[in-house]
N, C-alpha and C positions, 0 to 999 in steps of 0.2 A: 490623530486628534490635532485640529487646528490651533494654532496660537491667535492671539489677538491681533499682531500684526499682519496675518495671512488674510484678513478680512477688508474689505474695501472700507474707507473712511466714510462714505455716504450711507452704506449700508449700516453701519453701527450708528451713525448719527440719526438714521430713521427709525432703528429700533429702540433708541433712547427716547425719541419724541413719541413713538406710539405706545411705549410702555410707561411714559410719563415719568421717566426716571429723573428728568431734569427740573421738576416741580418740587417745591418745599415739601417736607412730610407735614402732614396734619399734628395739630397740638396734641401731647399727651398729658391727659388731666388725671388726678388721683380719683378714684373709685371710691364713693362711700358705701360700705356693706350694711345690709340690714341686721338687726340684732341676731336673728336666726342664723344668717351667714357668718357672722362674727363667732357664733356659739360652735358652729361646724369646724372652722378653723382653729379655735381653741383646742377642739377635741381631737383634730388631727396633731396639733402639737404635743398633746398629751398622749396620744398613740404613739408617736415617734419616740418620746422620750421612755415610754414604758417598754417598747420593743427594743431600743438600745440598751436598757438595764438587763431585758432578759437574754439579749445575745451576750453581754459582758459577762453575765453570772453563768450562762451555759458555758462560755470559751473557758473562764476561770474555773469552774466547777470540772470540766473536761481536762484542763491541764493540770489540776492537782490531784486528780484520780486516776 
């Protein structure tokens, strides 16, 4: 596997320009979710909490028995 210093500086510069890595990144903005999307995410949160409780309960039940 080649190391970075094994490549020609011109090739690296050309790659950076071709891939546009030297340009600033586009702005990241917060996305507004629709009420339906918000309900889905709250449902997923509730699902994760319920599954965590089930796993903890099963672990404790198995450890005690």
